[in-house]
MIFIPA-227340 format. One record per residue (C-alpha): residue in one letter; x, y, z. Coordinates in steps of 0.05 Angstrom, whole numbers, plus 5000, padded with zeros to 4 digits. Layout:
AXYZ;...
REM end
This chain:
M864610762562;I863409982569;P858009682524;Y852109632561;W850308932544;Y857108682575;L855308992643;L848608762640;I850008022629;A855508082684;L850608402733;L844507942715;M849207342730;H852007672795;P846208132821;A848608672864;K848208652943;A845809262980;P852209613011;K853009593085;L856810243105;E858510003173;A861709423143;R869309373128;P870409733061;N872109362993;I878709522967;L879509702891;F887209752876;I889010012808;V895809962784;S898910222721;E905910082688;D911710492677;N908811202685;G910211832727;P905112332751;D903812502677;M896612652683;G892413332681;C891213272757;Y898713372767;G899513912715;A901913482655;P899513682584;V894813042578;N887712892576;T885912422635;P878912632659;N877212002698;L883612022737;D882812792749;Q876012632773;L878212112825;A883512652845;E878513182852;K874112722903;G880312432941;T887012512968;L892612702913;F899612572937;E904613002903;L910812692928;A909511922924;F915311482910;V917110712902;P922710412937;Q925710112869;A924210352797;G922509672769;C916409242760;S917408632802;Q921309022856;S916009502864;R910109062866;A913408572918;S914609192957;F907409442955;L904708782970;T909308653027;G911009343056;L917709213057;Y924109473015;P926309002961;H933508823002;Q928508633057;H924008173009;G929107962961;Q925408092896;I931108512869;G930008422797;L925108182746;A920707552760;T921407412688;W929107372701;K927806842757;Y929207352809;Q925107172870;M922807342943;Y927607022996;F921006683031;A914806423006;D911106503073;I912307233075;P906107633101;N902808083049;V896208443028;V893107813000;T894607333053;S892507853108;L886208053078;K884407363058;E885807133131;A880807683153;G874907453109;Y876307843048;A875107582979;T881607692939;G882307742869;I887208032810;I886708182736;G893108282699;K900108122720;L903007932788;H909707932769;V912907732836;N916107022851;P914106542879;E907106682856;S904206192914;A906206732966;F900107102936;P893906572939;F888706982903;D881906702908;W880106892835;A883107102772;P880207112698;Q880906502653;A883206892593;K890606872586;E891507602563;L888007822630;T892707442674;G899407702643;S903208282624;N898708422563;F903508882528;G899908762463;R893609062497;K888908542479;H881208582508;L882709192550;D875209292552;Q874708582586;Y878208872650;A871809242669;V867408712650;Q871308162690;A871808612746;A864408752750;S862908032753;F867907912812;M865608562849;A858108382844;D858807602866;N861407692934;D857707803000;K864307863033;P868408493029;F873508452975;Y880208672952;L880908692874;Q888108902845;I887709112771;N893809162733;Y893709512668;P899009462614;D899410182599;A904010592595;H909409972589;A913309982529;P911909952467;F908410592471;T902710412423;P899611042400;Q892610772388;V889110092402;D881609902380;G880910682366;V883210902440;P885011472444;A880511742389;V885712282368;P892812062385;L898112622399;V903412652354;G910612922367;H910213622342;E904513732391;V908513592453;D915013762489;A919613152514;L918812982582;P922413532623;Y927013102668;M930212792608;E933213492594;V933913382520;S929513392459;D928913262386;S923512942336;L924812222367;L923712392439;K917812812425;Q914512262389;K916111762443;T913212282493;A907212352454;D905911602450;Y907311532522;Y902012072532;N897311672486;C898211042531;M896311512592;M889711712557;R887810962541;L889410792608;D884611322637;K879411122586;Y879210402614;V879810662686;G873611052670;D870410392652;L872210062712;L869910592759;E862710542718;A862909842728;L863809932806;D857810392805;Q853909922772;T854809362823;G852009822879;K858309792919;A862010432903;E859610752972;N863710233007;T869610162966;L876310462980;I879810642913;V887210692906;Y890910872845;I898410862832;G903610792778;D908910212787;H914510652773;G916711222728;A916611212648;D921310762610;L924811372580;L932311742590;R932811882666;G926511502690;K925310732700;R931210352725;T934710952756;S935011282826;L933011952799;E926112272810;G924012092737;G924411372761;L922211352833;R916511852833;I909211642816;P902511832816;M898011662876;L890611762889;I886811492944;Y878911612948;D874911353004;P867211502993;R865911473065;H870512073075;P870312503009;A875113063014;R879313442955;I885813432991;R892813542960;T898813392998;K906513462995;A907612933045;M912812433024;V910011773021;S911811122992;T908310472966;I910710133024;D905510503062;L900010203027;Y899809513063;P899409853133;T893810283097;F889909703075;L890809343144;E888209993180;S882510063133;A880309373143;G880709453216;L886609013226;P893109103269;I899509383230;P905308933246;H910909293285;Y916309073234;L913409433174;P917710033157;G912110383127;K906010823156;S898410783144;L896311323098;V889211363132;P890511963172;Y891612363107;I885612063074;L881812333133;G885113013127;N888013053193;Q895112883180;T901013393163;S907813043137;D911612733192;R916512373147;K923112723148;Y926812253100;L924911763045;F929411233021;A930010802959;E934510302929;Y937009972860;H939809312848;T938209052775;H932408932728;S934308432687;N941208152678;H943508712634;N943209282678;P945909162748;Y948209772789;P946909722866;Q945310402895;R941910652957;S938411342966;V935711833012;R932012523009;D929013023050;E924413583031;R929713912993;F936113462987;K937412812955;L943812342964;I944811752921;H950511282941;N953610842885;L955610192916;V960210002862;S962610682836;G968710622791;I965310102752;E961310342689;N953810312693;P951209752640;G944110042649;Y946310712612;A947810362546;F942009922552;T937010462560;L940110882499;D940910262453;H934309892474;T929310392506;V930011052466;E934710822409;I938711422410;T946411412401;E951711742445;E953912212386;E946112442380;L944812522455;K951313012456;R949313362397;I942413562430;A944513642502;T947614252531;P954414142568;V951214122633;V946313602613;Y951113222575;E955413192640;A949112892678;Y948712382627;Q955912192634;R955212162708;M949511662699;K954611252657;N960111282705;P957111452771;P961811762829;E960411452897;Y955811962920;E951112432888;L947613012924;Y942413472892;D938814092911;L931613952890;E929014592906;K934614932861;D935914332813;P929213902811;N931613492746;E938113302783;L943513542737;V948613872781;N952613392831;I954113812897;A956913252936;G963813572927;D961614272941;A964414543011;A958114933024;Y953914293027;G958813923071;S954213923128;T948613693088;L952613093056;T955012843120;R948012913149;L945012503093;Q950112003096;S949211843168;V941511823161;L942511333102;L947510883139;D942710883204;W936710663157;Q941010073126;K943309803195;K935409863218;T932809533158;Q938509053160;D941009173089;P945908673064;L949309163016;I951309563076;D957609173065;Q960209502999;E964308842984;V957808442981;A954608962934;R960508822887;K959508112894;V952108162875;F953708632819;E959008112794;A954207522803;I949307842756;M954008022703;H956907322707;T950306962701;G949607322631;V943807552591;D941606902544;Q934506922537;K933906232524;Q938006052583;K935706462643;Q939106232704;L937406422776;V943106932793;P946406652862;Y944907322895;L941006912944;E946406642983;L949407332986;M943307703011;T938207273049;P937607403120;K938906883172;K931807053206;P926107433166;V924408113192;W917507873205;K919607313257;
REM end
C-alpha cells in the first residue's frame, strides 16, 4: 500500500476533478517487462491478487501475443500498430536500432492531437524518441529509464497520481515497470514479503527441463511477478484516490515472454504469448476469451475508445467489441516475426498460427542460430552438457532444432503445446503445411515485408553479424538501406 502521506501530498497539490462519464475515457496503460501470462488469473502458481482482481472485473485474453519477442520491437509495435518490419525497430534501441521514419503516426501523437494529456513513467525504449512527444515524464532519472535496479518503485504510483489528478483534459498515461526483467531480483525493499525459493516451484513448463538452478530462476521470476503486482495495486489505489477511476480505461500487458529457455528472443509460444487484461469501468464484465489477439490491436483500440477514426492501413483490429462482450473470434490467423535483439542474436524468422497449428519459417536456415548459445551462456548460465543431461531425447532434439533450425517448423499446438515435435516433414500434415505457407506468404506480400526475399534476409543477418558486439563501439547496423520502404505504409 502507498504511504498515505505520499498520496495526500500529491492530491492536495493536484485536487481531483469530478469525473464526467460522458467524456472520452482516460487511458491508463500498464506495461510490465519480460513476462508471459504467469499470474494467478492465468492459472500460474504465483500470488498476484491485484492483477487477478483486474481480470475479475474486466476482459482477460487467454491468447494474446506480441509480434516480436523483444523489448524495443514489441513497444514500437503497440505504439504504432504495425509489425516490426513495417516500422523498422527490428532490434533494441540501446543497440541503435530505430524506426524507419520519425513522423510515423502513433498512440501518443494521435491522442495528443485529439486533446489528450500524455504522460509516461519508465522507459520508452524506441528510436527516435522524438516520434513520441509525451507532454509529461517524471524528473527522477530512475523513473524515466529501464530501472533494472528497481529504485524508488513506490514513486511510480505517487508520480502517476500527480499527473492523473492535474488534468482537466482526458489523459493517456503509460507506466512501464521494470519487473520481471532480468536480473530476477528476489526481494526489493521487503517486496515480496516472503520470497519463493527454488524447491517450492517447478521450472516453467515450456522449458521442458528442470534442475535446482532453473527452479531457483523460476522462483525468482515469480518473485518479480509478485512485486509487480504489489506496485500495480498501489497504482490502482492512486487512481481511485484521484476520483477518476470511473472514467478510466485500464489496459495491462507484458511486453513479451520471460527471459528464460525457449522464451524471449524466440518465435515460440513462450516468447510471443503474453498476459492482456482490459477493464472499462463503464462496461464492467467478467469475460475470458480465447480469441487470438495481438498488441498491434491496441492502437486501434485506444483510437476507438477515444472516439477517433481508425486508419485503414493498420493491420490490427480494435478490441472494443471484446470489452463490450459482443464479439467472438474472427481472426483466423495470427502472425509474428523475429529479426534480432542485440547484435549477439540475429536470426530472421516469420511465423503464423491458427487455433491449432503453428508454422515458423526460418529465413536463413543452414546457418547456426547465434541466439541459442547466447541464451544458454548469458541468460540461464547452463552448459550444453548439463542441458543434455537433464533433457529427455525428444526435448534435447527440440533444443538442437533451436540451435540449427530447419527452413520450416510445424507444430500441432493442441497435441504439442510446448512445440517439441516438428511435423513439417510428416506427410499426414502436408495440406496443413501448404496452407500455412500460402497464408504466411500472402501476409508478407500484403504487409510489404522486405524479407519476403530470403536473400535480403541473409544480407540483414550478415550485416548484423559483421557490425559486431563491442559495447563500447555500438554502431548502427546498415539494415535500413536493405529494409526501408520507398513509401511509408501510412502515406
